[in-house]
MARSE-948156 format. One record per residue (C-alpha): residue number from 1; residue in one letter; x, z, y. Coordinates in steps of 0.2 Angstrom, whole numbers. Layout:
N
@k NUM&r a&x X&z Z&y Y
...
! end
This chain:
559
@k 1&r m&x -77&z -117&y -228
@k 2&r r&x -68&z -134&y -229
@k 3&r l&x -59&z -141&y -214
@k 4&r t&x -60&z -159&y -210
@k 5&r r&x -45&z -170&y -209
@k 6&r p&x -43&z -170&y -190
@k 7&r e&x -44&z -151&y -190
@k 8&r l&x -31&z -150&y -204
@k 9&r q&x -19&z -162&y -194
@k 10&r s&x -22&z -151&y -178
@k 11&r l&x -18&z -135&y -187
@k 12&r s&x -3&z -143&y -194
@k 13&r f&x 3&z -148&y -177
@k 14&r q&x 0&z -130&y -171
@k 15&r l&x 10&z -123&y -185
@k 16&r q&x 24&z -135&y -181
@k 17&r g&x 24&z -130&y -163
@k 18&r l&x 24&z -111&y -167
@k 19&r e&x 39&z -115&y -179
@k 20&r k&x 49&z -124&y -165
@k 21&r l&x 45&z -110&y -153
@k 22&r k&x 51&z -97&y -165
@k 23&r r&x 67&z -107&y -168
@k 24&r k&x 70&z -109&y -149
@k 25&r i&x 67&z -90&y -146
@k 26&r m&x 79&z -86&y -161
@k 27&r g&x 92&z -98&y -154
@k 28&r q&x 91&z -91&y -137
@k 29&r s&x 93&z -73&y -144
@k 30&r v&x 108&z -79&y -154
@k 31&r m&x 115&z -88&y -139
@k 32&r r&x 113&z -72&y -129
@k 33&r v&x 123&z -62&y -142
@k 34&r r&x 136&z -75&y -142
@k 35&r v&x 138&z -76&y -124
@k 36&r s&x 139&z -58&y -123
@k 37&r i&x 153&z -58&y -135
@k 38&r f&x 163&z -70&y -123
@k 39&r t&x 158&z -59&y -108
@k 40&r i&x 164&z -43&y -117
@k 41&r l&x 181&z -52&y -120
@k 42&r a&x 183&z -55&y -101
@k 43&r f&x 177&z -37&y -98
@k 44&r s&x 190&z -31&y -110
@k 45&r s&x 203&z -41&y -101
@k 46&r f&x 198&z -34&y -84
@k 47&r l&x 199&z -16&y -91
@k 48&r l&x 217&z -20&y -96
@k 49&r l&x 220&z -27&y -79
@k 50&r f&x 213&z -12&y -71
@k 51&r t&x 224&z -1&y -82
@k 52&r l&x 240&z -11&y -78
@k 53&r f&x 237&z -14&y -60
@k 54&r y&x 223&z -5&y -52
@k 55&r i&x 227&z 13&y -58
@k 56&r p&x 245&z 12&y -53
@k 57&r f&x 239&z 4&y -36
@k 58&r l&x 227&z 18&y -34
@k 59&r r&x 240&z 31&y -38
@k 60&r i&x 251&z 24&y -24
@k 61&r l&x 236&z 24&y -12
@k 62&r s&x 232&z 43&y -16
@k 63&r l&x 250&z 48&y -13
@k 64&r g&x 254&z 37&y 2
@k 65&r l&x 237&z 37&y 11
@k 66&r s&x 242&z 52&y 22
@k 67&r f&x 242&z 51&y 41
@k 68&r q&x 256&z 63&y 42
@k 69&r g&x 266&z 53&y 29
@k 70&r l&x 263&z 36&y 37
@k 71&r l&x 267&z 44&y 54
@k 72&r a&x 283&z 51&y 48
@k 73&r v&x 288&z 34&y 41
@k 74&r l&x 284&z 25&y 58
@k 75&r r&x 293&z 39&y 68
@k 76&r d&x 309&z 37&y 58
@k 77&r s&x 321&z 25&y 67
@k 78&r y&x 328&z 19&y 51
@k 79&r y&x 312&z 14&y 44
@k 80&r r&x 306&z 6&y 60
@k 81&r r&x 322&z -4&y 60
@k 82&r v&x 318&z -9&y 42
@k 83&r i&x 301&z -15&y 46
@k 84&r s&x 306&z -25&y 61
@k 85&r f&x 321&z -33&y 51
@k 86&r t&x 309&z -38&y 37
@k 87&r f&x 298&z -47&y 49
@k 88&r g&x 312&z -54&y 59
@k 89&r q&x 322&z -61&y 44
@k 90&r a&x 306&z -68&y 37
@k 91&r v&x 301&z -77&y 53
@k 92&r l&x 319&z -84&y 55
@k 93&r s&x 320&z -89&y 37
@k 94&r t&x 303&z -98&y 38
@k 95&r v&x 308&z -108&y 55
@k 96&r l&x 325&z -113&y 48
@k 97&r t&x 318&z -118&y 31
@k 98&r l&x 305&z -129&y 40
@k 99&r i&x 319&z -137&y 51
@k 100&r v&x 330&z -141&y 36
@k 101&r s&x 316&z -147&y 25
@k 102&r f&x 306&z -158&y 36
@k 103&r p&x 318&z -173&y 35
@k 104&r g&x 318&z -172&y 16
@k 105&r a&x 299&z -172&y 16
@k 106&r y&x 299&z -188&y 27
@k 107&r v&x 312&z -197&y 16
@k 108&r l&x 303&z -193&y 0
@k 109&r s&x 286&z -198&y 6
@k 110&r h&x 292&z -214&y 15
@k 111&r y&x 306&z -222&y 5
@k 112&r d&x 309&z -228&y -13
@k 113&r f&x 326&z -228&y -20
@k 114&r p&x 335&z -227&y -37
@k 115&r g&x 336&z -209&y -43
@k 116&r k&x 322&z -203&y -33
@k 117&r r&x 314&z -194&y -47
@k 118&r t&x 330&z -185&y -52
@k 119&r l&x 332&z -180&y -34
@k 120&r k&x 315&z -172&y -34
@k 121&r a&x 320&z -163&y -50
@k 122&r i&x 336&z -156&y -42
@k 123&r i&x 327&z -151&y -26
@k 124&r t&x 315&z -141&y -36
@k 125&r v&x 329&z -132&y -46
@k 126&r p&x 331&z -117&y -34
@k 127&r f&x 312&z -112&y -36
@k 128&r v&x 315&z -107&y -54
@k 129&r m&x 333&z -99&y -53
@k 130&r p&x 334&z -80&y -54
@k 131&r s&x 338&z -73&y -38
@k 132&r v&x 351&z -61&y -45
@k 133&r m&x 361&z -76&y -51
@k 134&r v&x 359&z -86&y -34
@k 135&r a&x 366&z -70&y -25
@k 136&r l&x 381&z -70&y -36
@k 137&r g&x 384&z -88&y -32
@k 138&r f&x 384&z -84&y -13
@k 139&r i&x 396&z -70&y -16
@k 140&r i&x 408&z -81&y -25
@k 141&r l&x 407&z -95&y -12
@k 142&r f&x 407&z -84&y 4
@k 143&r g&x 417&z -69&y -3
@k 144&r k&x 435&z -65&y 1
@k 145&r q&x 442&z -76&y -12
@k 146&r g&x 428&z -90&y -10
@k 147&r p&x 431&z -107&y -2
@k 148&r f&x 419&z -102&y 13
@k 149&r s&x 426&z -85&y 16
@k 150&r w&x 431&z -90&y 34
@k 151&r l&x 412&z -91&y 39
@k 152&r n&x 412&z -72&y 37
@k 153&r i&x 393&z -72&y 33
@k 154&r l&x 393&z -61&y 17
@k 155&r y&x 384&z -45&y 17
@k 156&r s&x 375&z -49&y 33
@k 157&r w&x 358&z -56&y 39
@k 158&r k&x 365&z -73&y 39
@k 159&r a&x 368&z -73&y 20
@k 160&r i&x 350&z -67&y 18
@k 161&r v&x 343&z -81&y 28
@k 162&r l&x 354&z -94&y 20
@k 163&r a&x 349&z -89&y 3
@k 164&r h&x 330&z -89&y 8
@k 165&r i&x 332&z -107&y 14
@k 166&r f&x 340&z -111&y -3
@k 167&r y&x 325&z -104&y -12
@k 168&r n&x 311&z -110&y -1
@k 169&r y&x 317&z -128&y 3
@k 170&r p&x 308&z -135&y -12
@k 171&r v&x 292&z -127&y -8
@k 172&r v&x 291&z -135&y 10
@k 173&r v&x 298&z -152&y 4
@k 174&r r&x 285&z -154&y -10
@k 175&r i&x 270&z -148&y -1
@k 176&r v&x 273&z -157&y 15
@k 177&r s&x 279&z -173&y 7
@k 178&r s&x 264&z -173&y -5
@k 179&r a&x 253&z -172&y 11
@k 180&r w&x 263&z -185&y 20
@k 181&r e&x 261&z -198&y 6
@k 182&r r&x 242&z -196&y 7
@k 183&r i&x 240&z -199&y 26
@k 184&r n&x 230&z -215&y 28
@k 185&r p&x 241&z -228&y 36
@k 186&r h&x 226&z -235&y 45
@k 187&r y&x 227&z -220&y 57
@k 188&r e&x 244&z -224&y 63
@k 189&r e&x 241&z -243&y 63
@k 190&r a&x 226&z -240&y 75
@k 191&r a&x 236&z -229&y 86
@k 192&r l&x 250&z -242&y 87
@k 193&r s&x 237&z -255&y 92
@k 194&r l&x 232&z -243&y 106
@k 195&r g&x 250&z -242&y 113
@k 196&r a&x 256&z -226&y 104
@k 197&r k&x 273&z -226&y 97
@k 198&r g&x 288&z -215&y 93
@k 199&r f&x 286&z -196&y 96
@k 200&r t&x 269&z -199&y 104
@k 201&r l&x 263&z -207&y 88
@k 202&r f&x 270&z -193&y 78
@k 203&r r&x 263&z -179&y 90
@k 204&r k&x 246&z -186&y 92
@k 205&r v&x 242&z -193&y 75
@k 206&r t&x 254&z -188&y 61
@k 207&r l&x 257&z -170&y 65
@k 208&r p&x 238&z -165&y 66
@k 209&r l&x 236&z -173&y 49
@k 210&r l&x 251&z -164&y 42
@k 211&r f&x 247&z -147&y 50
@k 212&r p&x 237&z -139&y 36
@k 213&r s&x 252&z -143&y 24
@k 214&r i&x 265&z -137&y 36
@k 215&r l&x 255&z -121&y 39
@k 216&r l&x 252&z -118&y 21
@k 217&r s&x 271&z -121&y 16
@k 218&r s&x 276&z -110&y 31
@k 219&r l&x 265&z -96&y 26
@k 220&r m&x 271&z -97&y 7
@k 221&r t&x 289&z -97&y 14
@k 222&r f&x 285&z -82&y 25
@k 223&r i&x 277&z -72&y 10
@k 224&r f&x 292&z -76&y -1
@k 225&r c&x 304&z -70&y 12
@k 226&r f&x 294&z -55&y 17
@k 227&r m&x 293&z -49&y -1
@k 228&r s&x 311&z -54&y -6
@k 229&r f&x 320&z -40&y -15
@k 230&r s&x 336&z -45&y -25
@k 231&r i&x 343&z -56&y -11
@k 232&r p&x 342&z -43&y 3
@k 233&r l&x 348&z -29&y -10
@k 234&r i&x 363&z -39&y -15
@k 235&r l&x 368&z -49&y 0
@k 236&r g&x 362&z -37&y 14
@k 237&r g&x 365&z -20&y 6
@k 238&r y&x 356&z -5&y 14
@k 239&r k&x 362&z -10&y 31
@k 240&r y&x 351&z -25&y 31
@k 241&r a&x 337&z -18&y 20
@k 242&r t&x 319&z -25&y 19
@k 243&r i&x 304&z -14&y 16
@k 244&r e&x 306&z -19&y -3
@k 245&r v&x 323&z -12&y -3
@k 246&r a&x 318&z 3&y 6
@k 247&r i&x 304&z 7&y -6
@k 248&r f&x 316&z 5&y -21
@k 249&r s&x 330&z 16&y -14
@k 250&r s&x 318&z 29&y -8
@k 251&r a&x 310&z 30&y -26
@k 252&r m&x 326&z 28&y -37
@k 253&r m&x 340&z 36&y -27
@k 254&r l&x 331&z 49&y -16
@k 255&r l&x 317&z 52&y -28
@k 256&r d&x 305&z 53&y -13
@k 257&r f&x 289&z 46&y -20
@k 258&r k&x 279&z 51&y -5
@k 259&r t&x 289&z 41&y 7
@k 260&r s&x 291&z 26&y -5
@k 261&r s&x 272&z 26&y -7
@k 262&r s&x 269&z 26&y 12
@k 263&r l&x 281&z 12&y 14
@k 264&r a&x 272&z 3&y -1
@k 265&r l&x 255&z 6&y 7
@k 266&r l&x 261&z -2&y 24
@k 267&r q&x 268&z -17&y 15
@k 268&r l&x 252&z -19&y 5
@k 269&r v&x 242&z -20&y 21
@k 270&r f&x 253&z -33&y 27
@k 271&r n&x 252&z -42&y 11
@k 272&r f&x 233&z -42&y 10
@k 273&r l&x 233&z -50&y 28
@k 274&r l&x 245&z -63&y 23
@k 275&r m&x 236&z -67&y 6
@k 276&r y&x 219&z -68&y 16
@k 277&r l&x 227&z -81&y 28
@k 278&r y&x 235&z -90&y 13
@k 279&r i&x 218&z -92&y 4
@k 280&r k&x 210&z -99&y 20
@k 281&r i&x 224&z -111&y 24
@k 282&r a&x 225&z -116&y 5
@k 283&r s&x 206&z -122&y 6
@k 284&r a&x 210&z -132&y 21
@k 285&r y&x 225&z -140&y 12
@k 286&r s&x 215&z -144&y -3
@k 287&r r&x 203&z -154&y 8
@k 288&r e&x 218&z -164&y 14
@k 289&r e&x 223&z -167&y -4
@k 290&r e&x 207&z -176&y -7
@k 291&r q&x 214&z -191&y 2
@k 292&r k&x 221&z -203&y -11
@k 293&r v&x 228&z -217&y 0
@k 294&r n&x 247&z -218&y -2
@k 295&r v&x 258&z -225&y 12
@k 296&r r&x 269&z -240&y 9
@k 297&r r&x 286&z -235&y 5
@k 298&r k&x 301&z -243&y 12
@k 299&r k&x 317&z -248&y 3
@k 300&r l&x 332&z -237&y 7
@k 301&r t&x 347&z -248&y 12
@k 302&r l&x 365&z -244&y 18
@k 303&r s&x 360&z -246&y 36
@k 304&r p&x 365&z -233&y 49
@k 305&r g&x 348&z -224&y 45
@k 306&r g&x 352&z -225&y 26
@k 307&r i&x 369&z -217&y 29
@k 308&r l&x 362&z -203&y 39
@k 309&r i&x 349&z -200&y 25
@k 310&r l&x 363&z -200&y 12
@k 311&r s&x 373&z -188&y 23
@k 312&r y&x 358&z -176&y 24
@k 313&r f&x 355&z -176&y 5
@k 314&r i&x 374&z -173&y 2
@k 315&r l&x 372&z -157&y 13
@k 316&r i&x 357&z -152&y 3
@k 317&r f&x 366&z -154&y -13
@k 318&r l&x 379&z -143&y -7
@k 319&r l&x 366&z -130&y -2
@k 320&r i&x 357&z -131&y -19
@k 321&r l&x 370&z -135&y -31
@k 322&r g&x 385&z -126&y -23
@k 323&r p&x 380&z -108&y -28
@k 324&r l&x 375&z -114&y -46
@k 325&r f&x 391&z -124&y -48
@k 326&r a&x 402&z -109&y -41
@k 327&r v&x 394&z -97&y -54
@k 328&r f&x 397&z -110&y -68
@k 329&r l&x 415&z -113&y -64
@k 330&r d&x 419&z -94&y -62
@k 331&r s&x 412&z -91&y -79
@k 332&r f&x 426&z -101&y -87
@k 333&r m&x 440&z -92&y -76
@k 334&r f&x 449&z -77&y -85
@k 335&r n&x 465&z -70&y -76
@k 336&r g&x 466&z -86&y -66
@k 337&r k&x 466&z -98&y -81
@k 338&r f&x 452&z -108&y -90
@k 339&r s&x 445&z -98&y -104
@k 340&r f&x 430&z -94&y -115
@k 341&r e&x 434&z -75&y -115
@k 342&r w&x 419&z -70&y -104
@k 343&r y&x 407&z -80&y -116
@k 344&r r&x 415&z -72&y -131
@k 345&r r&x 411&z -55&y -124
@k 346&r a&x 394&z -60&y -119
@k 347&r f&x 389&z -64&y -137
@k 348&r s&x 398&z -49&y -145
@k 349&r q&x 390&z -33&y -150
@k 350&r e&x 403&z -23&y -142
@k 351&r y&x 395&z -8&y -133
@k 352&r n&x 396&z -8&y -114
@k 353&r p&x 395&z 9&y -106
@k 354&r m&x 391&z 1&y -89
@k 355&r f&x 373&z -3&y -95
@k 356&r g&x 371&z 7&y -111
@k 357&r t&x 371&z -8&y -124
@k 358&r s&x 380&z -24&y -128
@k 359&r s&x 378&z -40&y -118
@k 360&r l&x 371&z -48&y -134
@k 361&r f&x 357&z -35&y -135
@k 362&r a&x 353&z -38&y -116
@k 363&r l&x 350&z -56&y -121
@k 364&r l&x 339&z -52&y -135
@k 365&r n&x 329&z -39&y -124
@k 366&r t&x 327&z -53&y -111
@k 367&r l&x 320&z -65&y -124
@k 368&r r&x 309&z -51&y -132
@k 369&r f&x 301&z -46&y -115
@k 370&r g&x 299&z -64&y -110
@k 371&r f&x 288&z -69&y -126
@k 372&r l&x 278&z -52&y -125
@k 373&r a&x 275&z -56&y -106
@k 374&r v&x 268&z -73&y -111
@k 375&r g&x 256&z -66&y -124
@k 376&r i&x 250&z -52&y -113
@k 377&r s&x 248&z -62&y -97
@k 378&r l&x 238&z -75&y -107
@k 379&r l&x 227&z -62&y -114
@k 380&r l&x 223&z -56&y -97
@k 381&r s&x 222&z -73&y -88
@k 382&r l&x 212&z -84&y -100
@k 383&r p&x 195&z -74&y -101
@k 384&r l&x 196&z -69&y -83
@k 385&r a&x 200&z -87&y -77
@k 386&r y&x 185&z -94&y -87
@k 387&r l&x 174&z -80&y -80
@k 388&r s&x 179&z -84&y -62
@k 389&r i&x 177&z -103&y -64
@k 390&r r&x 163&z -105&y -76
@k 391&r k&x 151&z -90&y -74
@k 392&r k&x 138&z -87&y -61
@k 393&r l&x 136&z -68&y -61
@k 394&r r&x 129&z -56&y -49
@k 395&r g&x 143&z -49&y -38
@k 396&r k&x 155&z -64&y -43
@k 397&r s&x 163&z -64&y -27
@k 398&r i&x 169&z -46&y -29
@k 399&r i&x 175&z -50&y -46
@k 400&r d&x 185&z -65&y -39
@k 401&r v&x 193&z -54&y -27
@k 402&r l&x 198&z -41&y -39
@k 403&r v&x 206&z -53&y -52
@k 404&r t&x 216&z -61&y -38
@k 405&r l&x 221&z -46&y -28
@k 406&r p&x 237&z -43&y -39
@k 407&r l&x 244&z -58&y -29
@k 408&r a&x 247&z -47&y -14
@k 409&r s&x 257&z -35&y -24
@k 410&r s&x 276&z -36&y -28
@k 411&r p&x 287&z -31&y -43
@k 412&r v&x 294&z -16&y -33
@k 413&r i&x 277&z -9&y -28
@k 414&r l&x 271&z -12&y -46
@k 415&r g&x 287&z -3&y -53
@k 416&r l&x 284&z 12&y -41
@k 417&r g&x 266&z 13&y -47
@k 418&r y&x 271&z 13&y -65
@k 419&r l&x 284&z 27&y -61
@k 420&r i&x 271&z 38&y -53
@k 421&r t&x 257&z 34&y -66
@k 422&r f&x 266&z 34&y -83
@k 423&r r&x 281&z 45&y -80
@k 424&r s&x 272&z 59&y -90
@k 425&r s&x 264&z 48&y -103
@k 426&r p&x 271&z 45&y -120
@k 427&r i&x 275&z 26&y -116
@k 428&r y&x 286&z 31&y -102
@k 429&r g&x 304&z 24&y -106
@k 430&r h&x 297&z 14&y -121
@k 431&r w&x 300&z -5&y -122
@k 432&r i&x 281&z -9&y -121
@k 433&r l&x 280&z -2&y -104
@k 434&r i&x 293&z -15&y -98
@k 435&r a&x 284&z -29&y -107
@k 436&r l&x 267&z -23&y -99
@k 437&r a&x 276&z -23&y -82
@k 438&r h&x 283&z -40&y -84
@k 439&r a&x 266&z -47&y -89
@k 440&r t&x 257&z -39&y -74
@k 441&r v&x 270&z -47&y -63
@k 442&r a&x 268&z -64&y -71
@k 443&r y&x 249&z -62&y -72
@k 444&r p&x 244&z -69&y -54
@k 445&r f&x 254&z -85&y -57
@k 446&r v&x 247&z -87&y -75
@k 447&r f&x 229&z -84&y -68
@k 448&r r&x 231&z -97&y -55
@k 449&r t&x 238&z -110&y -66
@k 450&r v&x 225&z -108&y -80
@k 451&r s&x 211&z -108&y -66
@k 452&r l&x 217&z -124&y -59
@k 453&r a&x 217&z -132&y -77
@k 454&r i&x 199&z -125&y -81
@k 455&r q&x 193&z -132&y -64
@k 456&r k&x 199&z -150&y -69
@k 457&r v&x 188&z -150&y -84
@k 458&r k&x 170&z -156&y -81
@k 459&r k&x 158&z -143&y -84
@k 460&r n&x 145&z -155&y -92
@k 461&r l&x 157&z -157&y -107
@k 462&r s&x 154&z -139&y -112
@k 463&r e&x 136&z -140&y -107
@k 464&r a&x 133&z -155&y -119
@k 465&r a&x 141&z -145&y -133
@k 466&r l&x 129&z -130&y -130
@k 467&r t&x 114&z -142&y -130
@k 468&r l&x 119&z -148&y -148
@k 469&r g&x 119&z -130&y -154
@k 470&r a&x 137&z -124&y -151
@k 471&r n&x 139&z -106&y -144
@k 472&r e&x 150&z -104&y -129
@k 473&r a&x 165&z -97&y -138
@k 474&r y&x 165&z -111&y -150
@k 475&r s&x 163&z -124&y -136
@k 476&r f&x 178&z -117&y -127
@k 477&r m&x 189&z -117&y -142
@k 478&r r&x 185&z -134&y -148
@k 479&r i&x 181&z -143&y -131
@k 480&r e&x 189&z -135&y -116
@k 481&r l&x 205&z -127&y -124
@k 482&r p&x 212&z -143&y -130
@k 483&r l&x 209&z -151&y -113
@k 484&r i&x 218&z -137&y -104
@k 485&r k&x 232&z -135&y -116
@k 486&r g&x 244&z -142&y -104
@k 487&r g&x 240&z -129&y -91
@k 488&r v&x 241&z -115&y -103
@k 489&r l&x 258&z -121&y -109
@k 490&r v&x 264&z -122&y -91
@k 491&r a&x 257&z -105&y -88
@k 492&r s&x 266&z -98&y -103
@k 493&r v&x 283&z -106&y -98
@k 494&r f&x 280&z -100&y -80
@k 495&r a&x 277&z -82&y -87
@k 496&r f&x 292&z -83&y -98
@k 497&r a&x 303&z -88&y -83
@k 498&r i&x 296&z -75&y -72
@k 499&r s&x 300&z -61&y -85
@k 500&r v&x 317&z -68&y -88
@k 501&r a&x 321&z -67&y -70
@k 502&r e&x 313&z -50&y -66
@k 503&r l&x 325&z -37&y -60
@k 504&r a&x 315&z -23&y -50
@k 505&r t&x 303&z -17&y -63
@k 506&r t&x 316&z -17&y -77
@k 507&r y&x 328&z -7&y -66
@k 508&r m&x 315&z 5&y -62
@k 509&r l&x 308&z 8&y -79
@k 510&r a&x 321&z 3&y -92
@k 511&r k&x 331&z 15&y -103
@k 512&r p&x 349&z 9&y -105
@k 513&r e&x 346&z 1&y -122
@k 514&r y&x 332&z -10&y -115
@k 515&r t&x 344&z -18&y -102
@k 516&r t&x 340&z -36&y -99
@k 517&r l&x 352&z -50&y -93
@k 518&r t&x 346&z -49&y -74
@k 519&r l&x 350&z -30&y -74
@k 520&r a&x 366&z -32&y -83
@k 521&r i&x 371&z -45&y -70
@k 522&r y&x 366&z -34&y -56
@k 523&r k&x 377&z -20&y -63
@k 524&r f&x 392&z -31&y -66
@k 525&r i&x 390&z -37&y -47
@k 526&r s&x 389&z -19&y -41
@k 527&r s&x 405&z -15&y -50
@k 528&r r&x 413&z -31&y -43
@k 529&r q&x 415&z -38&y -61
@k 530&r f&x 411&z -56&y -56
@k 531&r g&x 418&z -65&y -72
@k 532&r p&x 406&z -57&y -85
@k 533&r a&x 392&z -58&y -72
@k 534&r s&x 395&z -77&y -71
@k 535&r a&x 395&z -79&y -90
@k 536&r l&x 378&z -70&y -92
@k 537&r s&x 372&z -80&y -76
@k 538&r v&x 375&z -96&y -85
@k 539&r i&x 366&z -91&y -100
@k 540&r l&x 351&z -86&y -88
@k 541&r m&x 353&z -102&y -79
@k 542&r a&x 351&z -112&y -95
@k 543&r i&x 335&z -102&y -100
@k 544&r s&x 328&z -105&y -83
@k 545&r m&x 333&z -124&y -83
@k 546&r l&x 325&z -126&y -100
@k 547&r s&x 309&z -118&y -93
@k 548&r f&x 309&z -129&y -78
@k 549&r l&x 311&z -145&y -88
@k 550&r l&x 296&z -141&y -98
@k 551&r i&x 286&z -138&y -83
@k 552&r e&x 291&z -154&y -75
@k 553&r r&x 288&z -164&y -91
@k 554&r i&x 271&z -157&y -93
@k 555&r g&x 267&z -160&y -75
@k 556&r e&x 254&z -147&y -72
@k 557&r e&x 252&z -139&y -55
@k 558&r v&x 260&z -122&y -53
@k 559&r w&x 258&z -119&y -34
! end
């Protein structure tokens, strides 16, 4: 039977349609396979996170979740005093940090002057300084031989609060000044036209607009002070112990894992409540950040007000640079004379019985763990951050909670979890366990930084690549990864800086041959050998400052 020309054309169109449908079905099938590969990568990262965080976390729960154990802790007068002091010093540190920081936030948001950018950089320095090194600076300044020994604040709650102000000043200043810059000046102008002025104008108009940023920075400061470990351990001792110090001493000195787990459980409950509040307040602050109107800045002159501002920042410089300069100067003093002796010993391979290796190997261990922490934390964070931001999955809200929950933990609690979980395993005492612990401590910060970077990339860019036939993994590698490389680099530097400064997990897990700079410094401080501690601290300071300069140069958000 012969087909007519129109029938042949119709049959040809039908065959073409079937071919297109076949290609479409095959393409969708391939896409499903490719998408599943990317999802498997994220799932593998979650399994690793589960092993590194949730299994130790659950072991602490199983050991500490005992009514009798919790009741024994709460009945003990020492632990009740520890809990009340932890809250008390955190509240006092937060209030005083706000009082000290508020004038700085006002000046930076309302005035222009030469060297303002340098001033902002100096103000941020404390945030990246290892706490063990800062504690050494306070000992040198306020100790018996220090220039401020007459204040008699060392090894007391006053030293702890002062060090916490040092650390959290940049947090409050940067968050509050950023919000103050974005307040629309028309609000204040309208209030002025209605007769409001001075404190009334501030209380009725400015303060309500600043309130989310004040609340956010206050909560961040409280969390940092509440979870502080090195500062109370070194400057307060066991008389002014916090919950973190009590967990550490109970596990490491008394070998009482049950009591330390009960204390860790109590702290985790407090931490979860604080993190819940933080997430809620951060969302309100992010809405305030959407304002893009900047206030008109004034020129700073040598008027009475300008002299007052100058005096304020001189005092801030003393607070921020004083401890760092004291450590730097002390590192060059040997037997009362200027010398490079401490640095010669720092870079020698001479065995030190105090920490079971040489200072040079302590430096090499620090760098090794730092680079390993970068690689592992990025492997954990990148797929999970992509899954959290880009995917619409069933039960996504639960996944989001699970991947962000490590923010509520602390290095001491993590170290305790590792002690309980891995002490019978082959990797206990191995250097890889320390690297994994450092990566897990850095993970929450890396995850947040990478997530912020991914959020800034418009989703339609990757969607356009998908419509042109690229699979999801290829689209991410060629389109999104180049656009978020700044965030990835900042996350890497941040992970490295956190690992370099980490003390608690290293102290709890490391064999002597795996001593790091922070642990070596702490052991020198404990034995009152401040000269070698200062030399190692200057090396640590140089590493931290380099990390800070890289973060500032790239300019990505880290908090």
